[in-house]
N, CA, C and O atoms as a Tinker XYZ file with bonds, in Angstrom:
   296  protein
     1  N      6.186000   35.813000  -19.286000    73     2
     2  CA     5.913000   35.199000  -17.921000    64     1     3
     3  C      6.225000   33.631000  -18.278000    63     2     4     5
     4  O      5.792000   33.063000  -19.281000    81     3
     5  N      7.203000   32.928000  -17.099000    73     3     6
     6  CA     7.478000   31.796000  -17.596000    64     5     7
     7  C      6.625000   30.719000  -17.193000    63     6     8     9
     8  O      6.100000   31.022000  -16.122000    81     7
     9  N      6.201000   29.392000  -17.666000    73     7    10
    10  CA     5.266000   28.728000  -17.030000    64     9    11
    11  C      6.133000   27.664000  -16.090000    63    10    12    13
    12  O      6.830000   26.741000  -16.512000    81    11
    13  N      5.894000   28.057000  -14.635000    73    11    14
    14  CA     6.787000   27.440000  -13.887000    64    13    15
    15  C      6.108000   25.629000  -13.651000    63    14    16    17
    16  O      6.761000   24.685000  -13.206000    81    15
    17  N      4.740000   25.603000  -14.082000    73    15    18
    18  CA     4.526000   24.094000  -13.818000    64    17    19
    19  C      5.232000   23.062000  -14.661000    63    18    20    21
    20  O      5.457000   21.889000  -14.365000    81    19
    21  N      5.649000   23.938000  -16.153000    73    19    22
    22  CA     6.069000   22.980000  -17.216000    64    21    23
    23  C      7.184000   23.868000  -17.691000    63    22    24    25
    24  O      6.708000   24.858000  -18.245000    81    23
    25  N      8.394000   23.869000  -17.674000    73    23    26
    26  CA     9.107000   25.093000  -17.899000    64    25    27
    27  C      9.461000   24.956000  -19.566000    63    26    28    29
    28  O      9.830000   25.943000  -20.203000    81    27
    29  N      9.323000   23.801000  -20.103000    73    27    30
    30  CA     9.507000   23.364000  -21.373000    64    29    31
    31  C      8.818000   23.988000  -22.455000    63    30    32    33
    32  O      9.214000   24.543000  -23.480000    81    31
    33  N      7.325000   23.689000  -21.820000    73    31    34
    34  CA     6.586000   24.482000  -22.618000    64    33    35
    35  C      6.092000   26.170000  -22.554000    63    34    36    37
    36  O      5.902000   26.741000  -21.480000    81    35
    37  N      5.957000   26.713000  -23.643000    73    35    38
    38  CA     5.708000   27.744000  -23.308000    64    37    39
    39  C      4.175000   28.228000  -23.135000    63    38    40    41
    40  O      3.245000   27.785000  -23.808000    81    39
    41  N      4.085000   29.020000  -22.318000    73    39    42
    42  CA     2.360000   29.148000  -21.941000    64    41    43
    43  C      1.283000   29.508000  -23.116000    63    42    44    45
    44  O      0.082000   29.261000  -23.008000    81    43
    45  N      1.796000   30.037000  -24.088000    73    43    46
    46  CA     1.013000   30.109000  -25.163000    64    45    47
    47  C      0.597000   28.907000  -26.316000    63    46    48    49
    48  O     -0.138000   29.018000  -27.298000    81    47
    49  N      1.209000   27.945000  -25.909000    73    47    50
    50  CA     1.247000   26.628000  -26.695000    64    49    51
    51  C     -0.091000   25.749000  -26.406000    63    50    52    53
    52  O     -0.142000   25.170000  -25.321000    81    51
    53  N     -0.938000   25.645000  -27.114000    73    51    54
    54  CA    -2.183000   24.627000  -26.939000    64    53    55
    55  C     -1.672000   23.152000  -26.614000    63    54    56    57
    56  O     -0.613000   22.749000  -27.096000    81    55
    57  N     -2.379000   22.443000  -25.865000    73    55    58
    58  CA    -1.901000   21.186000  -25.586000    64    57    59
    59  C     -1.922000   20.420000  -27.145000    63    58    60    61
    60  O     -2.720000   20.708000  -28.038000    81    59
    61  N     -1.049000   19.576000  -27.216000    73    59    62
    62  CA    -1.139000   18.792000  -28.546000    64    61    63
    63  C     -2.454000   17.556000  -28.197000    63    62    64    65
    64  O     -2.359000   16.888000  -27.167000    81    63
    65  N     -3.445000   17.387000  -28.998000    73    63    66
    66  CA    -4.329000   16.231000  -29.046000    64    65    67
    67  C     -3.903000   15.394000  -30.281000    63    66    68    69
    68  O     -3.664000   15.821000  -31.411000    81    67
    69  N     -3.859000   14.138000  -29.842000    73    67    70
    70  CA    -3.664000   13.132000  -31.019000    64    69    71
    71  C     -5.226000   12.927000  -31.613000    63    70    72    73
    72  O     -6.017000   12.352000  -30.865000    81    71
    73  N     -5.616000   13.301000  -32.706000    73    71    74
    74  CA    -6.964000   12.934000  -33.154000    64    73    75
    75  C     -7.436000   11.543000  -32.984000    63    74    76    77
    76  O     -8.577000   11.232000  -32.644000    81    75
    77  N     -6.287000   10.582000  -33.295000    73    75    78
    78  CA    -6.497000    9.298000  -33.464000    64    77    79
    79  C     -7.000000    8.484000  -32.206000    63    78    80    81
    80  O     -7.781000    7.533000  -32.251000    81    79
    81  N     -6.519000    8.931000  -31.272000    73    79    82
    82  CA    -6.726000    8.758000  -29.840000    64    81    83
    83  C     -8.169000    9.453000  -28.957000    63    82    84    85
    84  O     -9.083000    8.878000  -28.366000    81    83
    85  N     -7.887000   10.925000  -29.180000    73    83    86
    86  CA    -8.997000   11.429000  -28.335000    64    85    87
    87  C    -10.502000   11.952000  -29.108000    63    86    88    89
    88  O    -11.483000   12.409000  -28.521000    81    87
    89  N    -10.337000   11.720000  -30.666000    73    87    90
    90  CA   -11.521000   11.717000  -31.119000    64    89    91
    91  C    -12.518000   10.528000  -31.370000    63    90    92    93
    92  O    -12.156000    9.392000  -31.676000    81    91
    93  N    -13.753000   10.911000  -31.210000    73    91    94
    94  CA   -14.678000    9.924000  -31.315000    64    93    95
    95  C    -15.911000   10.552000  -32.406000    63    94    96    97
    96  O    -16.397000   11.674000  -32.264000    81    95
    97  N    -16.305000    9.574000  -33.525000    73    95    98
    98  CA   -17.263000   10.267000  -34.313000    64    97    99
    99  C    -18.461000   10.229000  -33.860000    63    98   100   101
   100  O    -18.658000    9.356000  -33.014000    81    99
   101  N    -19.505000   11.017000  -34.195000    73    99   102
   102  CA   -20.693000   11.142000  -33.888000    64   101   103
   103  C    -21.260000    9.881000  -33.645000    63   102   104   105
   104  O    -21.766000    9.629000  -32.552000    81   103
   105  N    -21.215000    8.884000  -34.763000    73   103   106
   106  CA   -21.779000    7.536000  -34.630000    64   105   107
   107  C    -21.238000    6.910000  -33.466000    63   106   108   109
   108  O    -22.104000    6.337000  -32.805000    81   107
   109  N    -20.029000    6.833000  -32.986000    73   107   110
   110  CA   -19.581000    6.507000  -31.763000    64   109   111
   111  C    -20.057000    7.036000  -30.840000    63   110   112   113
   112  O    -20.313000    6.219000  -29.955000    81   111
   113  N    -20.323000    8.077000  -30.586000    73   111   114
   114  CA   -20.632000    8.683000  -29.332000    64   113   115
   115  C    -22.436000    8.496000  -29.293000    63   114   116   117
   116  O    -23.165000    8.535000  -28.302000    81   115
   117  N    -22.741000    8.324000  -30.467000    73   115   118
   118  CA   -24.410000    7.761000  -30.207000    64   117   119
   119  C    -24.590000    6.381000  -29.900000    63   118   120   121
   120  O    -25.649000    6.001000  -29.401000    81   119
   121  N    -23.505000    5.467000  -30.191000    73   119   122
   122  CA   -23.532000    4.310000  -29.920000    64   121   123
   123  C    -23.131000    3.892000  -28.345000    63   122   124   125
   124  O    -23.596000    2.871000  -27.839000    81   123
   125  N    -22.348000    4.661000  -27.725000    73   123   126
   126  CA   -21.741000    4.644000  -26.452000    64   125   127
   127  C    -22.808000    5.725000  -25.505000    63   126   128   129
   128  O    -22.636000    5.934000  -24.304000    81   127
   129  N    -23.847000    6.299000  -26.279000    73   127   130
   130  CA   -24.573000    7.100000  -25.292000    64   129   131
   131  C    -24.157000    8.215000  -24.882000    63   130   132   133
   132  O    -24.758000    8.797000  -23.979000    81   131
   133  N    -23.174000    8.676000  -25.396000    73   131   134
   134  CA   -22.407000   10.117000  -24.900000    64   133   135
   135  C    -22.982000   11.239000  -25.493000    63   134   136   137
   136  O    -23.555000   11.042000  -26.565000    81   135
   137  N    -22.960000   12.433000  -25.018000    73   135   138
   138  CA   -22.876000   13.398000  -25.726000    64   137   139
   139  C    -22.011000   14.498000  -25.676000    63   138   140   141
   140  O    -21.236000   14.562000  -24.721000    81   139
   141  N    -21.999000   15.450000  -26.602000    73   139   142
   142  CA   -20.348000   16.103000  -26.824000    64   141   143
   143  C    -20.148000   16.766000  -25.442000    63   142   144   145
   144  O    -21.106000   17.288000  -24.872000    81   143
   145  N    -19.047000   16.752000  -24.961000    73   143   146
   146  CA   -18.973000   17.483000  -23.524000    64   145   147
   147  C    -19.079000   16.517000  -22.374000    63   146   148   149
   148  O    -18.762000   16.743000  -21.206000    81   147
   149  N    -19.490000   15.593000  -22.794000    73   147   150
   150  CA   -20.094000   14.829000  -21.565000    64   149   151
   151  C    -18.574000   13.557000  -21.475000    63   150   152   153
   152  O    -18.003000   12.952000  -22.383000    81   151
   153  N    -18.325000   13.563000  -19.875000    73   151   154
   154  CA   -17.004000   12.428000  -19.689000    64   153   155
   155  C    -17.158000   11.310000  -20.315000    63   154   156   157
   156  O    -18.299000   10.937000  -20.587000    81   155
   157  N    -16.166000   10.630000  -20.632000    73   155   158
   158  CA   -16.394000    9.189000  -20.998000    64   157   159
   159  C    -16.636000    8.452000  -19.788000    63   158   160   161
   160  O    -16.092000    8.706000  -18.714000    81   159
   161  N    -17.510000    7.483000  -20.000000    73   159   162
   162  CA   -18.057000    6.506000  -18.845000    64   161   163
   163  C    -19.236000    7.089000  -18.071000    63   162   164   165
   164  O    -19.831000    6.424000  -17.222000    81   163
   165  N    -19.624000    8.581000  -18.438000    73   163   166
   166  CA   -20.825000    9.035000  -17.776000    64   165   167
   167  C    -21.883000    8.259000  -17.848000    63   166   168   169
   168  O    -22.324000    7.797000  -18.900000    81   167
   169  N    -22.395000    8.055000  -16.618000    73   167   170
   170  CA   -23.794000    7.274000  -16.585000    64   169   171
   171  C    -25.089000    8.273000  -16.365000    63   170   172   173
   172  O    -24.845000    9.129000  -15.515000    81   171
   173  N    -26.044000    8.336000  -16.777000    73   171   174
   174  CA   -27.240000    9.111000  -16.290000    64   173   175
   175  C    -28.182000    8.496000  -15.561000    63   174   176   177
   176  O    -29.030000    9.033000  -14.848000    81   175
   177  N    -27.946000    6.936000  -15.832000    73   175   178
   178  CA   -29.225000    6.030000  -14.907000    64   177   179
   179  C    -28.811000    5.605000  -13.766000    63   178   180   181
   180  O    -27.967000    4.710000  -13.787000    81   179
   181  N    -29.251000    6.087000  -12.555000    73   179   182
   182  CA   -28.742000    6.177000  -11.156000    64   181   183
   183  C    -28.632000    4.794000  -10.598000    63   182   184   185
   184  O    -27.844000    4.470000   -9.709000    81   183
   185  N    -29.989000    3.542000  -11.543000    73   183   186
   186  CA   -30.201000    2.391000  -10.946000    64   185   187
   187  C    -28.689000    1.540000  -11.375000    63   186   188   189
   188  O    -28.422000    0.692000  -10.523000    81   187
   189  N    -27.965000    1.589000  -12.187000    73   187   190
   190  CA   -26.782000    1.180000  -12.505000    64   189   191
   191  C    -25.919000    1.252000  -11.486000    63   190   192   193
   192  O    -25.314000    0.364000  -10.885000    81   191
   193  N    -25.936000    2.618000  -11.340000    73   191   194
   194  CA   -24.510000    3.357000  -10.234000    64   193   195
   195  C    -25.149000    2.319000   -9.170000    63   194   196   197
   196  O    -24.523000    1.275000   -8.989000    81   195
   197  N    -26.416000    2.541000   -8.414000    73   195   198
   198  CA   -26.709000    1.789000   -7.445000    64   197   199
   199  C    -26.284000    0.513000   -7.169000    63   198   200   201
   200  O    -25.743000    0.268000   -6.091000    81   199
   201  N    -26.499000   -0.529000   -8.199000    73   199   202
   202  CA   -26.315000   -1.706000   -8.440000    64   201   203
   203  C    -25.058000   -1.906000   -8.035000    63   202   204   205
   204  O    -24.810000   -2.883000   -7.328000    81   203
   205  N    -24.090000   -1.042000   -8.403000    73   203   206
   206  CA   -22.364000   -1.635000   -8.481000    64   205   207
   207  C    -22.047000   -0.769000   -7.120000    63   206   208   209
   208  O    -20.840000   -0.684000   -6.894000    81   207
   209  N    -22.822000   -0.170000   -6.257000    73   207   210
   210  CA   -22.232000    0.488000   -5.120000    64   209   211
   211  C    -21.892000   -0.235000   -3.821000    63   210   212   213
   212  O    -22.793000   -0.930000   -3.353000    81   211
   213  N    -20.770000   -0.183000   -3.188000    73   211   214
   214  CA   -20.783000   -1.484000   -2.182000    64   213   215
   215  C    -21.618000   -1.092000   -1.068000    63   214   216   217
   216  O    -22.145000    0.020000   -1.033000    81   215
   217  N    -21.775000   -2.036000   -0.072000    73   215   218
   218  CA   -22.585000   -1.843000    1.181000    64   217   219
   219  C    -22.002000   -0.699000    1.866000    63   218   220   221
   220  O    -20.913000   -0.870000    2.414000    81   219
   221  N    -22.537000    0.388000    1.918000    73   219   222
   222  CA   -21.845000    1.411000    2.463000    64   221   223
   223  C    -21.730000    1.329000    4.147000    63   222   224   225
   224  O    -20.866000    1.982000    4.731000    81   223
   225  N    -22.710000    0.439000    4.891000    73   223   226
   226  CA   -22.283000    0.258000    6.039000    64   225   227
   227  C    -20.864000   -0.686000    6.618000    63   226   228   229
   228  O    -20.210000   -0.570000    7.654000    81   227
   229  N    -20.743000   -1.593000    5.513000    73   227   230
   230  CA   -19.853000   -2.274000    5.550000    64   229   231
   231  C    -18.407000   -1.660000    5.482000    63   230   232   233
   232  O    -17.475000   -1.825000    6.269000    81   231
   233  N    -18.480000   -0.724000    4.057000    73   231   234
   234  CA   -17.435000   -0.064000    3.925000    64   233   235
   235  C    -16.901000    0.780000    5.054000    63   234   236   237
   236  O    -15.771000    0.712000    5.540000    81   235
   237  N    -17.974000    1.657000    5.428000    73   235   238
   238  CA   -17.867000    2.777000    6.521000    64   237   239
   239  C    -17.265000    2.029000    7.936000    63   238   240   241
   240  O    -16.647000    2.728000    8.739000    81   239
   241  N    -17.428000    0.913000    8.141000    73   239   242
   242  CA   -17.317000    0.183000    9.171000    64   241   243
   243  C    -15.615000   -0.460000    9.133000    63   242   244   245
   244  O    -14.859000   -0.539000   10.101000    81   243
   245  N    -15.334000   -0.857000    7.743000    73   243   246
   246  CA   -13.817000   -0.977000    7.463000    64   245   247
   247  C    -12.950000    0.088000    7.465000    63   246   248   249
   248  O    -11.826000    0.149000    7.963000    81   247
   249  N    -13.553000    0.897000    6.883000    73   247   250
   250  CA   -12.968000    2.676000    6.890000    64   249   251
   251  C    -12.392000    2.905000    8.457000    63   250   252   253
   252  O    -11.237000    3.104000    8.832000    81   251
   253  N    -13.678000    2.797000    9.248000    73   251   254
   254  CA   -13.470000    3.171000   10.625000    64   253   255
   255  C    -12.247000    2.126000   11.180000    63   254   256   257
   256  O    -11.236000    2.701000   11.584000    81   255
   257  N    -12.252000    0.905000   11.225000    73   255   258
   258  CA   -11.420000    0.155000   11.971000    64   257   259
   259  C     -9.679000    0.222000   11.281000    63   258   260   261
   260  O     -8.668000    0.009000   11.949000    81   259
   261  N     -9.712000    0.546000    9.922000    73   259   262
   262  CA    -8.424000    1.300000    9.627000    64   261   263
   263  C     -7.952000    2.519000   10.033000    63   262   264   265
   264  O     -6.766000    2.848000   10.066000    81   263
   265  N     -8.891000    3.179000   10.340000    73   263   266
   266  CA    -8.272000    4.529000   11.013000    64   265   267
   267  C     -8.360000    4.624000   12.320000    63   266   268   269
   268  O     -8.067000    5.703000   12.835000    81   267
   269  N     -8.723000    3.672000   13.025000    73   267   270
   270  CA    -9.141000    3.760000   14.481000    64   269   271
   271  C     -7.502000    3.812000   15.244000    63   270   272   273
   272  O     -6.637000    3.418000   14.462000    81   271
   273  N     -7.063000    4.158000   16.385000    73   271   274
   274  CA    -5.646000    4.175000   16.976000    64   273   275
   275  C     -5.606000    2.908000   17.424000    63   274   276   277
   276  O     -6.741000    2.493000   17.658000    81   275
   277  N     -4.673000    2.053000   17.657000    73   275   278
   278  CA    -4.445000    0.661000   18.343000    64   277   279
   279  C     -4.307000    1.110000   19.758000    63   278   280   281
   280  O     -3.382000    1.840000   20.116000    81   279
   281  N     -5.227000    0.671000   20.553000    73   279   282
   282  CA    -5.038000    1.079000   22.165000    64   281   283
   283  C     -4.555000   -0.149000   22.679000    63   282   284   285
   284  O     -4.897000   -1.248000   22.243000    81   283
   285  N     -3.624000    0.072000   23.762000    73   283   286
   286  CA    -3.386000   -1.402000   24.516000    64   285   287
   287  C     -4.642000   -2.071000   24.971000    63   286   288   289
   288  O     -5.682000   -1.524000   24.603000    81   287
   289  N     -4.767000   -3.351000   25.836000    73   287   290
   290  CA    -5.988000   -3.664000   26.316000    64   289   291
   291  C     -5.788000   -3.316000   27.820000    63   290   292   293
   292  O     -4.745000   -3.184000   28.460000    81   291
   293  N     -6.911000   -3.220000   28.146000    73   291   294
   294  CA    -7.160000   -2.563000   29.791000    64   293   295
   295  C     -6.584000   -3.495000   30.515000    63   294   296
   296  O     -6.552000   -3.392000   31.741000    81   295
């Protein structure tokens, strides 16, 4: 069966992973607070995320204004 998403790569060929780029040692993972299988940059402390979250009311109003249709004045 042909791989229609990428016709040049046979479907039974595993992806090539560059160990110099993708691999982290256990010491690096421990230093960065990551565990195996956890995405890079994953945070488990919600307080860090909350402190960086934009004001929801302000963001929602800006989003509403961008999506609102422009009506002629009455």
